[in-house]
C-alpha positions as CSV (number, residue, x, y, z in Angstrom):
1,M,0.1,0.1,0.0
2,S,1.4,3.4,-0.9
3,Y,1.0,6.7,1.2
4,N,-1.7,7.9,-1.5
5,E,-3.6,4.8,-1.2
6,A,-3.4,5.0,2.7
7,I,-4.7,8.7,2.9
8,T,-7.4,8.0,0.4
9,S,-8.6,4.9,1.9
10,E,-11.7,4.6,4.3
11,H,-9.4,3.9,7.1
12,Y,-7.3,7.2,6.6
13,E,-7.8,8.4,10.3
14,K,-6.3,5.1,11.3
15,W,-3.4,5.3,9.0
16,L,-2.7,8.9,10.1
17,E,-2.8,7.8,13.7
18,A,-0.3,5.1,12.9
19,M,2.0,7.6,11.0
20,L,1.9,10.2,13.9
21,S,2.7,7.2,16.5
22,E,5.8,6.2,14.4
23,L,6.8,9.9,14.0
24,E,6.5,10.3,18.0
25,S,8.4,7.3,18.6
26,M,11.2,7.9,16.3
27,E,11.5,11.4,18.2
28,A,11.4,9.8,21.7
29,N,14.3,7.4,20.7
30,K,16.2,10.2,19.0
31,V,16.5,8.1,15.9
32,W,17.4,10.9,13.8
33,E,17.9,14.7,13.8
34,L,17.4,17.4,11.4
35,V,20.7,18.9,10.0
36,E,21.6,21.2,7.2
37,L,22.6,19.6,4.0
38,Q,26.1,20.2,3.2
39,Q,27.0,21.5,-0.4
40,G,27.4,18.8,-2.9
41,M,25.6,16.2,-0.6
42,K,22.4,14.7,-1.7
43,P,19.7,13.7,0.9
44,I,18.7,10.1,1.4
45,G,15.1,9.6,0.7
46,C,12.5,7.8,2.7
47,K,9.0,6.2,2.1
48,W,6.1,4.9,4.5
49,V,5.4,1.3,4.6
50,F,2.0,0.3,5.8
51,K,0.8,-2.9,7.1
52,T,-2.4,-4.1,8.4
53,K,-2.0,-6.3,11.5
54,R,-4.8,-9.0,12.1
55,D,-5.9,-11.2,15.0
56,L,-6.3,-15.0,14.8
57,K,-9.9,-14.7,13.5
58,G,-8.7,-12.2,10.6
59,N,-10.3,-9.2,12.0
60,I,-8.1,-5.9,11.7
61,D,-6.1,-5.7,15.0
62,R,-4.4,-2.5,14.1
63,H,-2.8,-0.3,11.5
64,K,0.9,-0.2,11.5
65,A,3.1,2.4,9.6
66,R,6.8,2.5,9.4
67,L,9.0,5.3,7.9
68,V,12.0,3.8,6.4
69,A,15.1,5.3,4.7
70,K,16.0,4.6,1.1
71,G,19.5,3.3,2.0
72,F,20.1,1.7,-1.3
73,T,20.5,5.1,-2.9
74,Q,23.4,5.9,-1.0
75,Q,27.0,5.9,-2.5
């Protein structure tokens, strides 16, 4: 599922809540910090990965969102 699919789905509020939770977790754990990009450097991109967690009966248990770096673009 892409970002556009998540925010236009009928469960967009749940996906938004999951994304905010991920950002809060990253901030609390000091995973990254915002810095100025040095001249001649290119930023590493990122993307959202969405997953629906289900219980044993197949019902939606929760919506999970992860923000991942596109490390493969690094040289």
